[in-house]
C-alpha positions in Angstrom: -62.9 -57.6 -48.6 -63.5 -61.1 -47.6 -61.3 -63.8 -47.4 -61.0 -66.7 -49.9 -62.8 -69.8 -48.7 -66.2 -71.2 -48.3 -68.7 -73.2 -46.6 -69.7 -76.9 -46.9 -72.4 -78.6 -45.3 -75.5 -80.9 -45.6 -78.8 -80.2 -43.9 -82.2 -81.4 -44.3 -84.5 -79.9 -47.1 -87.4 -78.9 -44.8 -85.2 -77.9 -42.1 -83.3 -75.0 -44.3 -86.8 -74.0 -45.9 -88.4 -73.6 -42.6 -85.3 -71.7 -41.2 -85.0 -69.5 -44.0 -89.1 -69.2 -44.3 -88.9 -68.4 -40.3 -86.0 -65.1 -40.9 -87.9 -64.1 -44.1 -90.0 -62.4 -42.4 -87.5 -59.9 -41.1 -85.9 -59.5 -44.6 -86.3 -55.9 -45.8 -88.4 -55.6 -49.2 -88.6 -52.2 -49.3 -84.6 -51.1 -49.1 -82.0 -49.3 -51.0 -79.0 -51.3 -49.2 -79.2 -54.9 -51.5 -77.2 -56.7 -48.7 -81.0 -56.0 -46.5 -82.9 -58.4 -49.3 -80.5 -61.1 -48.1 -80.1 -63.9 -45.5 -77.1 -65.0 -43.5 -76.1 -68.5 -43.8 -73.2 -69.3 -41.3 -71.5 -72.1 -39.8 -70.4 -72.8 -36.2 -66.9 -73.6 -36.5 -67.4 -75.2 -32.5 -70.4 -76.6 -33.0 -71.0 -77.6 -36.8 -74.5 -75.8 -36.7 -75.5 -74.0 -39.3 -77.7 -70.0 -38.2 -79.9 -68.3 -41.4 -80.2 -64.5 -40.4 -82.6 -61.7 -42.0 -83.0 -58.2 -41.0 -84.3 -54.8 -42.3 -82.5 -52.9 -39.0 -85.4 -52.8 -37.6 -85.6 -56.3 -36.7 -83.7 -59.2 -36.6 -84.8 -63.2 -36.9 -81.5 -65.5 -36.3 -82.7 -69.3 -37.0 -80.0 -72.1 -35.7 -81.0 -75.4 -37.7 -81.6 -78.2 -35.5 -79.3 -80.4 -37.6 -75.9 -80.0 -39.6 -73.1 -82.2 -40.5 -69.6 -82.4 -43.2 -67.4 -80.6 -41.3 -65.4 -79.0 -44.2 -65.2 -75.4 -43.4 -63.9 -72.1 -44.8 -62.5 -69.0 -44.2 -65.6 -66.7 -44.9 -66.4 -65.2 -41.5 -66.2 -67.8 -38.5 -66.6 -71.0 -39.7 -67.9 -70.3 -43.3 -70.3 -67.7 -44.3 -72.7 -66.9 -47.4 -75.5 -64.8 -48.2 -77.8 -65.3 -51.2 -81.3 -63.4 -52.5 -84.1 -64.1 -49.7 -87.0 -64.5 -52.3 -84.9 -66.9 -54.7 -83.6 -68.8 -52.4 -87.1 -69.8 -50.9 -89.3 -70.3 -54.0 -86.0 -72.5 -55.0 -86.1 -74.7 -51.6 -90.0 -75.0 -51.8 -89.6 -76.9 -55.3 -86.6 -79.1 -53.8 -88.2 -83.0 -53.4 -87.7 -84.0 -49.8 -83.6 -84.9 -49.5 -80.6 -83.8 -48.0 -79.6 -80.6 -49.7 -75.8 -80.1 -49.9 -74.4 -75.8 -49.1 -71.3 -75.1 -50.6 -70.4 -71.3 -50.6 -67.5 -69.7 -52.4 -66.0 -66.1 -51.8 -63.7 -64.4 -53.8 -61.6 -61.4 -53.9 -63.4 -59.9 -56.5 -67.4 -58.8 -56.5 -68.9 -62.2 -57.3 -70.3 -64.5 -54.3 -72.0 -67.9 -55.5 -74.1 -70.1 -52.7 -73.9 -73.2 -54.4 -77.4 -76.0 -53.6 -77.0 -79.7 -54.8 -80.1 -81.9 -54.2 -79.8 -85.0 -55.4 -79.5 -84.4 -59.1 -80.0 -80.9 -58.8 -77.5 -78.5 -59.0 -77.7 -74.6 -58.8 -75.7 -71.5 -58.0 -77.1 -68.9 -56.3 -75.3 -65.4 -56.9 -74.9 -63.6 -53.8 -73.1 -60.7 -51.9 -69.6 -60.6 -49.6 -70.8 -62.1 -45.6 -69.2 -58.9 -44.1 -71.6 -56.7 -45.6 -74.4 -58.5 -43.3 -75.2 -55.9 -40.6 -74.3 -57.8 -37.6 -77.1 -59.3 -34.9 -77.3 -57.0 -31.8 -76.1 -57.8 -28.5 -78.3 -56.9 -25.7 -77.3 -56.4 -22.3 -79.6 -58.6 -20.2 -81.0 -55.8 -18.1 -84.3 -57.6 -17.7 -84.5 -61.0 -18.4 -87.5 -64.0 -17.8 -89.1 -66.7 -19.1 -92.8 -67.5 -19.5 -94.4 -70.6 -21.0 -94.7 -70.5 -24.8 -98.6 -71.1 -25.0 -99.3 -68.4 -22.1 -96.9 -66.1 -24.4 -98.9 -66.6 -27.9 -102.4 -66.7 -25.8 -101.3 -63.1 -24.4 -100.2 -61.8 -27.8 -103.0 -63.1 -29.6 -105.8 -61.3 -27.3 -104.1 -58.1 -27.7 -103.0 -57.9 -31.0 -106.0 -57.6 -32.6 -106.5 -53.8 -30.9 -103.2 -52.7 -32.2 -103.8 -49.2 -33.8 -103.1 -49.1 -38.1 -102.9 -45.4 -37.5 -99.2 -44.6 -39.0 -99.9 -40.9 -37.4 -99.8 -42.5 -34.2 -96.8 -44.8 -34.1 -97.2 -45.5 -30.5 -100.2 -47.4 -30.6 -99.0 -49.4 -33.3 -97.0 -52.0 -31.1 -97.9 -53.8 -28.0 -97.3 -52.8 -24.3 -95.0 -55.5 -22.5 -94.9 -54.4 -19.0 -92.9 -56.7 -16.5 -93.4 -56.2 -12.6 -93.3 -58.4 -9.5 -93.2 -61.5 -11.7 -96.0 -61.0 -14.3 -96.1 -59.9 -17.3 -98.8 -57.7 -18.7 -99.6 -57.0 -22.2 -101.6 -53.9 -23.2 -103.3 -52.7 -27.1 -105.0 -50.1 -27.9 -106.5 -48.1 -31.1 -108.7 -45.9 -28.1 -112.2 -47.5 -29.2 -110.7 -50.8 -27.8 -108.3 -52.1 -25.2 -107.2 -55.4 -24.4 -104.8 -56.2 -21.6 -104.0 -59.9 -20.8 -101.5 -60.9 -17.7 -99.4 -63.9 -17.6 -97.2 -65.1 -14.7 -93.1 -65.0 -15.5 -90.3 -67.2 -14.0 -86.7 -66.7 -13.5 -87.1 -63.2 -13.4 -83.8 -61.0 -13.1 -83.4 -57.3 -12.7 -85.9 -54.2 -12.6 -89.7 -53.8 -13.7 -89.5 -52.4 -16.7 -91.9 -51.8 -19.8 -91.7 -51.1 -23.9 -93.9 -51.0 -26.8 -93.0 -53.8 -29.4 -94.3 -53.6 -33.4 -97.2 -55.5 -34.0 -95.5 -57.0 -37.0 -92.1 -58.3 -34.3 -95.6 -59.8 -32.2 -96.8 -61.2 -35.2 -93.8 -63.3 -35.3 -94.4 -64.6 -31.9 -96.9 -66.3 -32.6 -95.2 -68.6 -35.4 -92.3 -69.0 -33.2 -93.8 -69.6 -29.6 -95.5 -73.0 -31.6 -96.2 -75.8 -29.8 -97.3 -76.0 -25.5 -93.8 -77.6 -24.2 -91.1 -75.0 -23.0 -90.3 -71.4 -22.3 -89.3 -68.2 -24.2 -86.8 -66.4 -22.7 -87.4 -62.6 -23.1 -84.9 -59.4 -22.6 -85.4 -55.6 -22.4 -82.9 -53.1 -22.0 -82.7 -49.8 -23.7 -84.2 -49.7 -26.6 -84.6 -53.2 -27.6 -86.5 -56.4 -26.9 -85.5 -59.8 -27.4 -87.7 -63.0 -27.4 -85.3 -66.8 -27.6 -86.8 -70.4 -28.0 -85.2 -73.2 -28.0 -86.1 -77.1 -28.6 -83.7 -79.3 -26.3 -85.1 -82.3 -28.1 -83.2 -80.8 -31.7 -81.1 -78.2 -30.7 -82.8 -76.1 -33.1 -83.2 -72.1 -31.6 -84.9 -68.8 -32.4 -84.1 -65.8 -31.8 -86.2 -62.4 -32.7 -84.5 -58.8 -32.0 -86.4 -56.2 -32.2 -86.1 -52.0 -31.6 -88.6 -50.8 -29.5 -91.1 -48.1 -30.3 -90.4 -44.6 -29.0 -92.3 -42.5 -27.1 -95.0 -43.0 -24.2 -97.4 -45.0 -23.9 -101.1 -43.9 -22.7 -102.2 -43.9 -19.3 -104.7 -46.7 -20.3 -105.6 -47.7 -16.7 -108.0 -44.5 -16.9 -110.4 -45.9 -19.4 -111.2 -49.0 -17.6 -114.6 -49.2 -15.7 -114.0 -49.5 -12.2 -117.6 -50.8 -11.6 -120.5 -51.8 -13.1 -124.1 -52.4 -12.2 -125.1 -54.4 -15.2 -123.6 -57.9 -15.9 -124.5 -60.5 -18.6 -123.5 -64.4 -18.5 -123.4 -64.7 -22.0 -122.2 -68.5 -23.7 -119.2 -67.3 -26.2 -120.0 -69.4 -29.2 -123.6 -68.3 -29.2 -122.9 -64.5 -29.1 -119.9 -64.8 -31.4 -122.1 -66.5 -34.2 -125.6 -64.4 -33.8 -123.0 -61.3 -34.0 -121.2 -62.4 -36.9 -124.7 -63.1 -39.2 -125.9 -59.8 -37.6 -122.7 -57.9 -39.4 -123.3 -59.0 -42.4 -126.6 -56.2 -42.2 -124.5 -54.0 -39.9 -122.0 -53.9 -42.4 -124.1 -51.9 -45.2 -124.9 -48.1 -44.2 -125.2 -48.5 -40.3 -121.2 -47.8 -39.4 -120.8 -51.5 -38.8 -123.4 -50.8 -35.8 -125.1 -53.6 -33.7 -127.4 -53.1 -30.9 -127.6 -55.2 -27.7 -131.1 -55.4 -25.8 -131.5 -57.5 -22.7 -134.9 -58.0 -21.5 -136.9 -61.4 -20.2 -138.9 -63.5 -22.6 -141.1 -65.9 -21.4 -139.6 -65.7 -18.1 -136.2 -66.2 -19.6 -133.6 -63.8 -19.2 -132.9 -62.7 -23.3 -130.2 -60.8 -25.2 -131.8 -59.5 -28.7 -129.4 -58.3 -30.9 -130.5 -56.4 -33.5 -129.0 -54.6 -36.9 -130.4 -52.4 -39.2 -129.9 -51.6 -43.7 -131.3 -49.3 -46.0 -129.8 -51.2 -48.4 -130.5 -54.8 -47.2 -132.8 -54.9 -44.6 -132.9 -55.9 -41.2 -131.2 -58.4 -38.8 -133.2 -59.8 -35.3 -130.9 -62.6 -33.4 -131.9 -63.7 -29.7 -130.0 -65.7 -27.3 -130.0 -67.0 -23.5 -128.0 -64.7 -20.9 -127.9 -64.9 -17.6 -128.3 -62.0 -15.1 -129.0 -61.1 -11.2 -133.0 -60.8 -11.0 -132.3 -57.2 -9.5 -130.1 -56.0 -12.8 -132.3 -53.3 -14.4 -132.4 -54.0 -18.5 -129.9 -52.5 -20.6 -129.6 -51.0 -24.3 -125.9 -50.6 -25.8 -124.6 -50.7 -29.4 -121.2 -51.5 -30.3 -119.3 -51.7 -33.9 -119.7 -55.4 -34.9 -116.4 -56.0 -36.2 -114.6 -55.2 -32.5 -117.1 -57.8 -31.2 -116.3 -59.9 -33.7 -112.7 -59.5 -32.6 -112.2 -60.0 -29.2 -114.6 -63.1 -29.3 -112.3 -64.8 -31.6 -109.9 -64.9 -29.4 -111.0 -66.4 -26.7 -111.1 -69.8 -25.9 -113.6 -69.7 -23.2 -117.1 -71.6 -22.5 -118.8 -68.6 -21.2 -118.0 -64.9 -20.5 -118.7 -61.5 -19.1 -120.2 -58.4 -20.3 -120.3 -55.6 -17.6 -122.0 -52.7 -18.3 -123.3 -49.3 -16.7 -124.8 -46.6 -19.3 -125.4 -46.9 -22.8 -122.7 -44.4 -23.6 -120.2 -45.6 -21.5 -117.8 -48.1 -22.0 -118.5 -51.9 -21.8 -116.1 -54.6 -20.3 -115.6 -58.5 -22.1 -114.6 -61.0 -19.2 -113.9 -64.5 -19.8 -115.8 -66.4 -16.9 -113.2 -69.0 -16.5 -110.2 -66.4 -15.9 -109.1 -63.3 -14.2 -106.0 -62.5 -16.1 -107.6 -60.7 -19.1 -110.5 -58.2 -19.9 -111.1 -56.2 -23.3 -112.8 -52.5 -23.0 -115.2 -51.4 -26.1 -116.6 -47.7 -26.5 -119.9 -47.9 -27.3 -121.7 -46.6 -30.4 -124.9 -44.4 -30.4 -127.5 -45.8 -30.1 -130.0 -44.8 -33.3 
């Protein structure tokens, strides 16, 4: 039974709305526990800052607002706390004018709890649940902790997330492998048809080498949390959980995401990485991306999304010809200029157009290498400007 008391605080509508949206991704939408459809709003008795928390018991997101005012605190938890239905609160705040929002929560010894919101002349009361029913945020031991630049982590997630498997029968492939060793964080994802690997440098590393597979849903949230090019993300890996913490020193805001790691053994992906190549094509990334996108319009109808790549010399220039066929639509033919060594033989290989588009879309480089051996052996895509990323693509049968 909660103690009688309340929470009173004032914060800009945008700060509160952004915070609710941030933690809302962790709120459960299908659950038999009503408290998991709510967010917890609490005010720290010492700092006066408001934090908002959402969870589905697999992932927790806690966001501290950049500003908070009014020191009138009640006795619900430490410094005052309340819960409110996440969906209703989000919709209400999205429709309120841009002004300060005053929060006031009152608890009772009975079953009714309410969060009052006042913005200008608008007054609302949302019925909530007892704050002490809300699951506590896990406290991780700092077994292995390190920092990475926000921009580096965001790019590493983006460049591997597309290769995560959607097959729930193999849960270990539905996440991103995070492997930390010797000051390097490696992100890896595969769906057995393609493999994406990115390495980034870390700082302030503490603890033993370790690894774990984080769910793709949690890693998608990292893209939002790590927005901006300034600052760092602190990563902590412990037992079966991983924590990401982002702080904004200028505003005092901060966000913590904790998620359970996926149980199981990630496949030995190193074995499928080609160790050598005898054909290396240097291609302008944007030209190849646009050509594949156009050819894919034909390839997606009746040809298993297959596009065929053939290198040749046309009028003294090295050329890559891209073709696709469909009995329902017709034929596609694209040609783009490439560069290769003079003694390299011509190549003919087929790939899934979607897989090519996926990897080309996440790269931010002018040129790329396409490294090949035989028509039925994997090909490798690498940026020409860096050595910290590559993507292995399984070929299709050329028909």
